[in-house]
C-alpha positions in Angstrom: 0.2 22.2 60.9 -3.3 23.5 60.9 -4.4 20.3 59.2 -2.9 18.1 61.9 -6.2 17.4 63.8 -7.9 16.5 60.5 -5.0 14.3 59.5 -5.2 12.5 62.8 -9.0 12.1 62.6 -9.1 10.9 59.0 -5.9 8.8 58.8 -6.6 7.4 62.3 -9.6 5.6 61.0 -8.9 1.8 61.2 -10.2 1.4 57.6 -7.4 3.7 56.3 -4.6 1.9 58.2 -6.0 -1.5 57.3 -5.8 -0.9 53.5 -2.5 1.1 53.3 1.0 0.1 53.9 2.4 3.1 55.8 -0.5 4.6 57.9 -0.2 3.5 61.5 -3.0 2.5 63.9 -3.6 3.7 66.4 -2.8 7.2 65.0 -1.6 8.7 68.3 -1.4 12.3 69.4 1.6 14.1 67.8 2.0 11.6 64.9 0.2 14.0 62.4 2.5 16.9 63.5 5.6 14.7 63.2 4.5 13.5 59.7 3.7 17.1 58.5 7.1 18.3 59.7 8.8 15.9 57.3 6.9 17.1 54.2 8.9 20.3 53.3 12.3 18.8 53.9 11.4 15.7 51.8 10.0 18.0 49.1 13.0 20.3 49.1 15.4 17.3 48.7 13.2 15.8 45.9 12.8 12.7 48.0 9.1 12.8 48.2 6.4 15.3 46.9 3.4 15.1 49.1 0.2 17.2 48.6 -3.0 17.7 50.6 -6.1 16.5 48.8 -8.8 19.1 49.5 -12.3 20.0 48.4 -12.2 23.0 46.0 -15.3 24.7 47.5 -14.0 25.0 51.1 -10.4 23.7 51.1 -11.5 20.9 53.6 -8.8 18.3 53.9 -9.9 14.9 52.5 -6.6 13.1 52.3 -3.1 13.1 51.0 -1.2 12.0 47.9 2.5 11.7 47.2 5.3 10.7 44.9 8.2 8.9 46.5 10.9 9.9 44.0 13.8 7.7 42.9 15.9 10.3 41.0 18.7 8.0 39.8 16.1 6.1 37.8 13.7 9.0 37.1 10.8 7.2 38.5 8.4 7.5 41.5 5.9 5.5 43.4 2.5 7.0 43.8 0.8 6.6 47.1 -2.4 8.1 48.6 -5.1 7.9 51.3 -8.5 9.5 51.3 -10.6 9.8 54.5 -13.5 7.4 54.6 -16.2 10.1 54.5 -14.9 11.1 51.1 -14.6 7.7 49.5 -16.4 7.3 46.1 -16.5 11.1 45.4 -13.7 11.1 42.8 -11.2 13.1 44.9 -8.5 10.4 44.6 -8.8 10.1 40.9 -8.7 13.8 40.3 -5.7 14.3 42.6 -3.9 11.3 41.1 -4.2 12.7 37.6 -2.8 16.0 38.7 0.1 14.4 40.6 1.0 12.1 37.7 1.0 15.2 35.5 3.3 17.0 38.0 5.6 14.0 38.0 6.0 13.8 34.2 5.9 17.5 33.4 7.6 19.2 36.3 9.8 16.5 37.7 10.7 15.0 34.3 10.1 11.5 35.5 10.1 8.6 33.0 8.0 6.2 35.1 5.4 6.3 37.8 4.1 3.2 39.5 1.9 2.2 42.4 0.8 -0.9 44.2 -2.2 -1.8 46.4 -3.3 -4.7 48.6 -5.3 -7.2 46.5 -8.2 -6.9 48.9 -8.5 -3.1 48.1 -9.7 -3.1 44.5 -11.0 0.4 44.8 -7.4 1.6 44.8 -6.9 -0.3 41.6 -9.9 1.4 40.0 -8.2 4.8 40.6 -5.0 3.6 38.9 -7.0 2.3 35.9 -8.9 5.6 35.6 -5.7 7.6 35.4 -4.3 5.3 32.7 -2.0 3.0 34.5 -1.6 -0.6 33.4 -1.7 -3.7 35.5 1.9 -5.0 35.6 1.3 -8.0 37.7 1.2 -9.3 41.2 3.8 -9.6 43.9 2.6 -12.7 45.8 2.7 -12.5 49.6 5.0 -9.4 49.2 4.0 -7.6 52.5 3.0 -8.6 55.9 -0.1 -6.8 57.2 -1.5 -7.6 60.7 0.7 -10.7 60.8 -0.6 -12.0 57.5 1.2 -12.1 54.2 -0.6 -10.3 51.5 -0.4 -10.0 47.7 0.3 -6.6 46.1 -1.1 -5.7 42.7 1.4 -3.6 40.7 0.4 -0.8 38.2 2.6 1.5 36.2 2.9 4.0 33.5 5.8 5.4 31.5 6.1 8.9 30.1 5.4 8.1 26.4 2.1 6.2 27.4 1.1 9.3 29.4 1.9 11.6 26.6 0.0 9.5 24.1 -3.1 9.5 26.3 
């Protein structure tokens, strides 16, 4: 809960909400605390594993990353956001590598996938850097700000990760 003010400040940036599917805007008072209160129950039930992304030097929160787990199929969807002041610093790529490793080694998943809005190619670069492959496009798959948008799909299966 100590990170709630930083979550609200960072995730509340319009640029974060504009390029993610699940971050609201405006990010009102109490929303960060409400979200944080769901993290442990979701982790304990193996529904979602969410981690803070922090700077090593001072533990400053820079974002969050998660796996939304689908246990019947031993797969998960990777999702993340990084606060704008920390874009381009490699935090997301480093965190994504660790979370993918966690998914395959600790959770025993067979597949991890992710998607991003076509107009957010920086997110795609992160997925490429961690070894995911482009699996296609879901045309006009989501509605964002009353406009239908394409999602780019990326994925990786366990044996590809092990071979890398």
